[in-house]
N, C-alpha and C positions, 0 to 999 in steps of 0.2 A: 645513620646520622642522628636519629632520635636518641640512641643510647649514648652517643658522645655528648649531646646537649644535656641529657639527664645527668650524666656523670660530672660534667662541668658545673651544673647548677648545684649538685650535691656537694661538690668540693668547695664552692664559694659559700654555701650555707654553713658547712662545718667550720670553715675559717672564721666566719662571722660569729658563730656561737662560741667557739673557743676563745677568740679575741675578746669578746665581750666579757666572758667570765674571767679571763686573765686580768683585765683592767680592774676588776673589782676585788679579786682574791688571789694574790700572787705569792704569798708566803706559805711555807709548810707550817702547819700547826697541828698540834696533837695535845692530848690531855686537856681539852677544853679551852685552849688558848685562842685568842681572837686571830683571824687571818691577817696577814700583812699586805699592805697596799703599796708596792714599790712604785707604781705609776704616780701616786700622790706624794710619795716621799722623795722622789728625785729632786735634787737641789742643785741648781746651777752654780751656787757658791762653793760646792764641795767637789766640783769636777776636776779631775786630774788625769794625766796620762802616764802609764807605767808599762815597762817592757818585761816580759818573762816567758816562762815555758809552761805549756799546758801539761798538767800531770793527770788529768781525768776529764772526760766529757760525761755529764750525768743528766739523765731525765729525772724530773721530780714532779711531785703533785702539789700544785699551788692551792692555796685555800685550805679547806678542811679534809684533804685526802682525796681518794679516788684514783683513777688512772693517771699516769704521768701526762702532764700537759706542758710543762716548762722544760727549758734546756739551760744548763749552766755549765761553766767550766771551773775546774780547780786549777789555779795558776800559781806557780812558784816565781815570785818576784825576788830581786836581790835582797830585800830587807824582810820579806814575809811571804807567807802563802795565803791567798784569799780565794773565796768563792767569787766568781764573776757571773752575775745573773744576766742571761741574754734575753729571753722572752719565750713566747709560745713556740712549741715544737713545730706546729703547722707552718708558721711564718718562717722560722729559721731554716727549716729543711727545704723551703722553696728558693732560698738564696743560693748563689753559686759558691759560697765559701763553706768548706767542710773542715771540722777540727778533729784532731786526734792527739793522744798523749805524745809528747815530744815536740809538738809544733811550737815555734817561737812566735809570739804575738805581741802587739802593742795594743793596750786596752785604754780607751778613753771613757770615763764614766764618773758617776757620782758615788763618792765614798760615804758609807754610813755604817752604823753599828745596829744590828738587829738581834735581839735576844742575847746581847753580850758578845756577838760574833761580828768582827769587821768584815765588810764585803763591798763589792762595787757593782752597781747597776750600770751595765754597759750602754753607752751611746753609740760606740762603734768599736769594732775589733779588727785590726789589720793583721793579716798573715801574708807575708811577702808583699806582692803587689795587689793582693785581693783585700777588699774591705767589706765587712759586714756592717751595715748601718742599721741601728736599732731605734735611734731617736734623732729628731731634727735639732736645729740650733737652739730651740726653746726648751728642749728636754722632753718633748711630747713623743709618745710611742708612734713610730711610723706605721706599724701594722694596724693601728686604729684609724689612720687617715686614708686607708686604701678603699 
């Protein structure tokens, strides 16, 4: 019983630590570029919903490098292909929705351009009747409210 409690405590602590760092540094940066703060950049005025096909599921290192902590999708929409930023791996993997290349998805999120590349920071992603919720109606990251 003590091992289970310790394991649960360790899991909660790691989620807290990863979530905190994610909120502060969420973009890949290299070559001395400043980290990107998607949580602060999310803009309700640029929210849209698009339907497309997942071409890749990728783990990436937010902030200034290190081990992968973020999860993103590459999605081919009718007019363009875009990166769809989901959030921390720890949070996404705890949800009941799993993504793979070939999945049809509806993505609702804030469109922005980062370092010349258009992308969407997801508020929710629907796959069939499953919904991965990443942000509330105000655009605030759900994993930070836990």
